[in-house]
C-alpha positions in Angstrom: 117.9 -42.6 59.8 117.1 -41.8 63.4 119.5 -39.9 65.7 119.5 -40.7 69.5 120.8 -38.8 72.5 123.1 -40.2 75.1 121.1 -41.6 78.1 122.2 -38.9 80.5 120.3 -36.3 78.5 117.0 -38.2 78.2 115.8 -37.1 81.6 115.2 -33.6 80.4 111.5 -32.7 80.2 110.3 -32.6 76.6 108.9 -29.3 75.6 105.5 -29.3 74.0 105.9 -27.4 70.8 103.3 -27.5 68.0 103.6 -28.3 64.4 102.7 -25.3 62.2 102.0 -27.9 59.5 101.1 -27.7 55.9 98.4 -25.1 56.2 100.3 -22.4 58.0 102.0 -19.4 56.4 103.9 -16.6 57.9 103.6 -13.9 55.2 105.9 -10.9 55.7 104.4 -7.4 55.2 107.0 -6.5 52.6 105.8 -9.1 50.2 102.7 -7.1 49.3 101.3 -8.5 46.1 102.2 -12.1 46.1 105.3 -12.9 44.1 106.6 -9.4 43.9 110.3 -8.9 44.6 110.1 -5.2 44.5 111.5 -3.5 47.6 110.0 -0.4 48.9 111.7 2.1 51.2 112.1 0.9 54.8 109.5 2.0 57.2 110.2 4.8 59.6 108.4 3.1 62.6 108.4 -0.5 63.6 105.6 -2.7 62.2 103.7 -5.1 64.5 105.4 -8.5 64.5 103.8 -11.4 62.7 102.2 -13.7 65.2 102.2 -17.5 64.6 99.0 -19.5 65.3 98.2 -19.6 69.0 97.2 -23.3 69.3 98.9 -25.3 66.7 98.3 -29.1 66.4 100.8 -31.2 68.3 103.7 -32.9 66.6 106.3 -35.4 67.9 109.3 -33.5 66.4 108.1 -29.9 66.0 110.9 -27.6 64.7 111.6 -24.6 66.8 114.2 -21.8 67.1 114.7 -21.5 63.4 117.2 -18.9 62.2 118.7 -18.2 58.8 122.3 -17.3 57.8 124.6 -17.4 54.8 127.2 -20.2 54.6 127.6 -20.0 50.8 126.6 -17.6 48.0 124.4 -14.9 49.6 122.5 -14.4 46.3 121.7 -18.0 45.6 121.6 -19.8 49.0 120.3 -19.7 52.5 121.2 -21.9 55.5 118.6 -22.7 58.1 119.3 -23.9 61.6 116.6 -25.3 63.8 116.0 -27.6 66.8 113.8 -30.5 67.8 113.3 -31.9 71.3 113.5 -35.5 72.4 115.9 -38.4 72.9 116.0 -39.0 69.2 115.4 -37.2 66.0 114.1 -38.2 62.5 115.8 -37.4 59.2 115.0 -33.7 58.7 114.9 -31.4 55.7 114.6 -28.0 54.3 112.0 -27.8 51.5 112.1 -24.6 49.4 111.2 -22.9 46.2 110.6 -19.4 44.6 107.7 -17.2 45.2 106.9 -16.6 41.5 105.1 -13.6 40.1 101.4 -13.8 40.8 101.4 -16.7 43.4 98.6 -16.5 45.8 99.0 -17.1 49.5 97.4 -20.5 49.2 99.8 -21.4 46.4 102.8 -20.2 48.4 101.9 -22.6 51.3 100.3 -25.4 49.3 102.3 -25.7 46.1 104.9 -28.5 45.9 108.4 -27.4 46.8 110.8 -28.0 43.9 113.9 -28.0 46.2 114.8 -30.3 49.1 118.0 -30.8 51.1 118.6 -33.1 54.0 119.9 -31.6 57.2 123.0 -32.4 59.1 121.9 -33.4 62.6 123.8 -33.4 65.8 123.0 -33.5 69.5 122.5 -30.0 71.0 125.0 -29.6 73.9 123.6 -29.9 77.4 119.9 -30.4 76.6 117.7 -33.3 75.3 117.5 -31.8 71.8 119.0 -32.0 68.4 120.4 -29.3 66.1 119.6 -29.5 62.4 121.3 -27.5 59.7 120.4 -27.5 56.0 121.1 -25.2 53.0 118.7 -24.2 50.2 120.9 -23.7 47.1 120.4 -22.8 43.5 118.0 -20.0 44.3 116.8 -17.5 41.8 118.4 -14.3 43.1 115.5 -12.2 41.7 112.7 -13.9 43.6 111.8 -14.4 47.2 112.2 -17.8 48.7 109.5 -19.8 50.4 110.5 -22.6 52.7 109.8 -24.9 55.6 111.9 -27.1 57.8 111.3 -30.4 59.6 110.2 -33.9 58.8 107.0 -35.9 58.3 106.7 -35.9 62.1 106.6 -32.1 62.3 107.0 -29.2 59.9 107.6 -25.5 60.6 105.3 -22.8 59.1 106.0 -21.9 55.5 108.0 -18.7 55.6 108.9 -16.3 52.9 112.4 -14.7 52.7 113.3 -11.6 50.6 115.8 -12.0 47.8 119.3 -10.7 48.5 120.0 -7.6 46.4 122.1 -8.5 43.3 123.3 -4.9 42.6 125.7 -2.6 44.3 123.4 -1.3 47.0 122.2 -3.1 50.2 121.5 -2.4 53.8 122.4 -4.2 57.0 122.0 -3.6 60.8 124.6 -4.1 63.5 124.3 -4.4 67.3 125.8 -6.5 70.0 125.2 -7.8 73.6 121.7 -9.0 73.0 120.4 -11.4 75.6 116.8 -12.3 76.4 114.1 -10.0 77.7 111.7 -7.2 76.7 114.5 -4.8 75.7 116.3 -7.4 73.6 113.1 -8.3 71.8 112.3 -4.6 71.2 115.7 -4.0 69.6 115.4 -7.1 67.3 111.8 -6.2 66.3 112.9 -2.7 65.5 115.7 -4.2 63.4 113.2 -6.4 61.6 111.0 -3.4 60.9 113.8 -1.7 59.0 113.8 -4.7 56.6 117.6 -5.0 56.3 119.2 -7.4 53.9 120.9 -9.0 57.0 121.6 -8.3 60.6 125.1 -8.6 62.2 125.2 -9.5 65.8 128.6 -8.6 67.3 128.9 -11.1 70.1 127.5 -11.8 73.5 124.5 -13.4 72.0 122.3 -15.1 74.6 124.1 -14.6 77.9 123.4 -18.2 78.7 126.8 -18.5 80.3 126.8 -22.2 80.3 123.1 -22.6 81.3 122.0 -24.5 78.2 118.2 -24.2 78.5 118.6 -20.4 78.2 119.9 -21.0 74.7 116.6 -22.6 73.9 114.8 -19.6 75.2 117.0 -17.4 73.1 116.7 -19.1 69.7 112.9 -19.4 70.2 112.7 -15.6 70.9 114.8 -14.6 67.8 112.8 -17.0 65.6 109.6 -15.0 66.5 111.2 -11.6 66.3 113.2 -11.8 63.1 115.6 -14.7 62.4 113.3 -17.2 60.7 112.6 -14.7 57.9 115.8 -12.6 57.9 119.5 -13.3 57.7 121.4 -13.2 60.9 125.2 -13.3 60.8 127.1 -13.6 64.1 130.5 -13.0 65.8 131.2 -14.8 69.0 131.9 -12.9 72.3 133.3 -13.5 75.7 129.9 -14.9 77.0 130.0 -17.5 74.2 133.4 -18.6 75.5 131.7 -19.5 78.8 129.9 -22.3 77.0 132.9 -24.7 77.0 135.0 -22.4 74.9 132.3 -21.8 72.4 131.1 -25.4 71.9 127.4 -24.3 72.1 128.0 -21.4 69.7 129.5 -23.6 67.1 126.6 -26.0 67.4 123.8 -23.5 67.4 124.9 -21.2 64.6 125.9 -21.8 61.0 128.6 -19.6 59.5 130.9 -19.8 56.4 133.8 -22.2 56.9 137.3 -22.4 55.4 140.4 -24.5 55.7 141.7 -22.1 58.3 138.4 -22.1 60.2 136.6 -25.4 59.6 134.0 -24.6 62.3 133.3 -21.1 61.1 134.3 -19.1 64.2 136.0 -16.6 62.0 135.1 -16.1 58.3 134.6 -13.7 55.5 132.1 -13.1 52.7 131.3 -10.6 50.0 128.0 -8.8 49.4 127.6 -6.3 46.6 130.9 -4.5 46.3 131.7 -4.9 50.0 134.0 -7.4 51.8 133.1 -8.5 55.3 135.5 -10.3 57.7 134.2 -11.6 61.1 136.8 -12.2 63.8 136.7 -13.9 67.2 138.9 -11.1 68.5 140.6 -13.8 70.6 137.6 -14.8 72.6 138.3 -18.5 71.9 142.0 -18.3 72.7 142.1 -21.7 74.4 141.2 -23.6 71.2 144.6 -23.1 69.7 143.5 -21.1 66.7 144.7 -17.7 67.6 147.8 -17.8 65.4 145.9 -19.2 62.4 143.2 -16.5 62.9 145.8 -13.7 62.8 147.3 -15.3 59.7 143.8 -15.5 58.2 143.2 -11.8 59.0 146.5 -10.8 57.4 145.9 -12.8 54.2 142.2 -12.1 53.8 142.5 -8.4 54.3 145.6 -8.1 52.1 143.6 -9.8 49.3 140.6 -7.5 49.9 142.8 -4.4 49.7 144.2 -5.6 46.4 140.7 -6.2 45.1 139.6 -2.7 46.2 142.5 -1.1 44.4 141.6 -3.1 41.3 138.1 -1.7 41.4 136.4 -5.0 42.3 135.1 -3.9 45.6 134.6 -0.5 47.3 134.6 -1.1 51.1 136.2 -3.4 53.7 134.2 -4.1 56.9 135.5 -6.0 59.9 133.3 -7.1 62.8 134.2 -8.7 66.2 133.0 -8.5 69.7 135.8 -6.6 71.5 136.5 -3.0 71.0 140.0 -1.7 70.0 139.5 1.6 71.7 136.8 2.6 74.2 135.7 5.3 76.7 133.6 2.8 78.7 134.8 3.0 82.3 137.1 0.1 83.3 136.8 -1.6 79.9 140.2 -1.2 78.3 141.1 -4.2 76.3 143.5 -5.6 79.0 145.5 -7.2 76.3 147.3 -4.5 74.5 149.6 -6.9 72.6 146.7 -8.6 70.7 145.0 -5.2 70.2 148.3 -3.9 68.7 148.6 -6.9 66.4 145.0 -6.6 65.2 145.0 -2.9 64.7 148.2 -3.0 62.8 146.5 -5.4 60.3 143.4 -3.2 60.1 145.4 0.0 59.4 147.9 -1.7 57.1 145.1 -2.9 54.7 142.8 0.1 55.0 139.8 -1.3 56.8 136.9 1.2 56.5 134.6 0.1 59.3 135.0 -1.9 62.5 131.6 -2.9 63.9 131.9 -4.1 67.5 130.0 -4.6 70.8 131.2 -5.6 74.3 130.9 -2.2 75.9 127.3 -1.5 76.8 127.4 2.0 75.3 127.1 3.5 71.9 130.3 5.1 70.6 131.5 6.1 67.2 135.1 7.1 66.5 136.5 9.5 64.0 138.5 7.8 61.3 141.5 6.8 63.3 144.6 4.7 63.7 146.4 3.8 67.0 144.1 6.1 69.0 144.7 9.2 66.9 142.4 10.8 64.3 143.6 9.8 60.8 141.5 10.4 57.7 143.0 7.1 56.2 142.1 5.1 59.3 139.1 3.0 60.2 135.8 4.1 61.9 135.0 2.0 64.9 131.3 1.8 65.8 130.5 0.3 69.2 126.9 -0.8 69.6 126.9 -3.0 72.7 123.4 -1.8 73.4 121.3 -4.7 72.0 119.2 -5.3 75.1 121.4 -5.8 78.2 122.0 -3.3 81.0 124.1 -0.1 80.5 127.6 0.8 81.6 129.3 4.1 82.5 130.7 6.3 79.7 133.8 8.4 80.6 134.6 11.8 79.1 135.2 11.3 75.4 138.8 10.9 74.1 140.1 12.9 71.1 139.4 10.0 68.7 135.7 9.9 69.6 133.1 11.5 67.4 129.8 10.6 69.2 128.7 8.7 72.3 125.6 7.7 74.1 124.9 5.8 77.3 121.7 4.5 78.9 120.1 4.0 75.4 119.3 0.8 73.5 120.5 1.4 69.9 121.3 -0.5 66.7 123.0 0.9 63.6 121.6 0.7 60.1 124.1 1.0 57.2 123.1 1.7 53.6 126.0 0.7 51.3 126.4 2.2 47.9 129.3 2.7 45.5 130.2 6.1 46.9 129.6 5.8 50.6 128.4 3.9 53.6 125.6 6.0 55.0 124.7 5.1 58.6 121.8 5.8 60.9 121.8 5.0 64.6 118.4 4.2 65.9 117.4 4.5 69.5 114.8 2.0 70.6 112.2 2.6 73.4 112.1 -0.8 75.2 108.5 -0.3 76.3 106.8 1.0 73.2 109.2 -0.2 70.5 109.3 3.3 69.0 112.5 4.3 67.3 114.2 7.7 66.9 117.4 8.8 65.1 120.2 9.1 67.7 123.2 9.6 65.3 124.0 9.7 61.6 127.2 9.6 59.7 128.8 8.5 56.5 132.0 6.8 55.5 133.1 7.8 51.9 134.8 5.4 49.5 138.5 5.8 49.5 140.3 7.6 46.7 142.2 5.5 44.3 145.5 6.8 45.8 144.4 5.8 49.3 143.2 2.4 48.1 146.6 1.8 46.4 148.5 2.8 49.6 146.7 -0.1 51.4 148.0 -2.7 48.9 150.8 -4.4 50.8 152.5 -7.8 50.6 151.1 -10.5 52.9 153.4 -11.0 55.9 154.4 -14.4 57.2 153.4 -15.6 60.7 157.0 -15.0 61.8 156.8 -11.3 60.6 153.5 -10.9 62.4 155.0 -12.1 65.6 158.0 -9.7 65.6 156.4 -7.3 68.1 156.1 -10.3 70.6 159.4 -11.9 69.6 157.5 -14.7 68.0 156.1 -15.9 71.4 152.6 -16.7 70.3 152.2 -19.1 73.3 152.7 -16.1 75.6 150.2 -14.1 73.5 147.6 -16.9 73.9 148.1 -17.1 77.6 147.8 -13.3 78.0 144.7 -13.4 75.9 143.2 -16.1 78.1 144.0 -14.0 81.2 142.5 -10.9 79.6 139.3 -12.9 78.8 139.0 -14.0 82.4 139.4 -10.3 83.5 136.7 -9.3 81.0 134.3 -12.0 82.3 135.0 -10.9 85.9 134.4 -7.3 85.0 131.2 -8.1 83.2 130.0 -10.0 86.3 130.8 -7.1 88.6 129.0 -4.6 86.4 126.0 -6.8 85.9 125.6 -7.3 89.7 126.4 -3.7 90.6 
């Protein structure tokens, strides 16, 4: 089956991308002896990035912009998203298999792939390209995965992806407000050098702001720096809203879906003994899903709190783009009603960590609730320093534990049964060198505290009591707040 673009998009110039065909292999440094799934300690300084072949042979439909995510079981599946240029596209696939013990580099690239899945293909918004999404499933959780994507008219390099830890311990990195440029690339390469089990990007991803070719530049950049061999999970931000209320974001990224969120703009998943919930924070308020998302937050976190009290999980982590509290000048949420509703849910069910972006500063709160220190509250970590320019930090409020401005950082979290141990890494955008800027830990709640967070799920009507059930007014206020945020971003970016 061949997919074709509408005529109005066929005039776009076709990019000349090569095919890293059957003989190319991008072998990660962590693999060491071929086939080993043993994980060493993460390096303390960034490793040089793996560079693809300089002059690959031409191909009609060369895959580009490949990035990986989880849409199913993190232990046994990976989902690849990639793009091809042209007015039509062939049937495309992901081919995959394990890196078995003792496999040579030649065998990794040349041996037949035992697994194959056809991609779902759709036109990429605003450009003469197609988006392809396919999942590798049934993976051996103990072994690395080797894979390639494409078609007989153009294949990607063969890449190797580490196995997801099956035990109780894992690591992930978090940052937001990424964009395109030397600083953005330096941050993502530094993240890759830490060899996390996944990276979490808390919104404001490419800063394309409706200029669709910039999204192509972005996905091509992250493919080279990290995302074709590492898992990237995302939350949308206000700059994603500028692409037709997130149409491009929905097309270009693959996230877990549910009955409440069939397009995956908000979702949850488990890894180890930790539950993650990713929220839009209201950035797509015009799509009519604000009420269903609040209901999803309520039900999902209530279930997570019950599971934690029963000993099934140890931590609950929420990520979204917008902060709840901030000391960034002029960046208050501007929609206190939505913030109050969200924070009430987070505090009620004992969220341990809120990982956010939006404000181009680094700030870590004390455990808090409703703007006051509270040992049973959540810790908010703002890391809107993934590559874009910096904003002004005001004197710290009483809830703040640490803050930095004018520094690109990302946060690495090491999760175990007893604690989440975090290290904040500052990144030199010129050299790529990293240095520790902050460190902290979030201990596991006591059984008593975990039991206190077990509460009955409230109805939508009960959630709406603070606003007299007027969710339409809430949606309109959220839309106004989002416009104010966009205007403030534009003013700061051009100051």
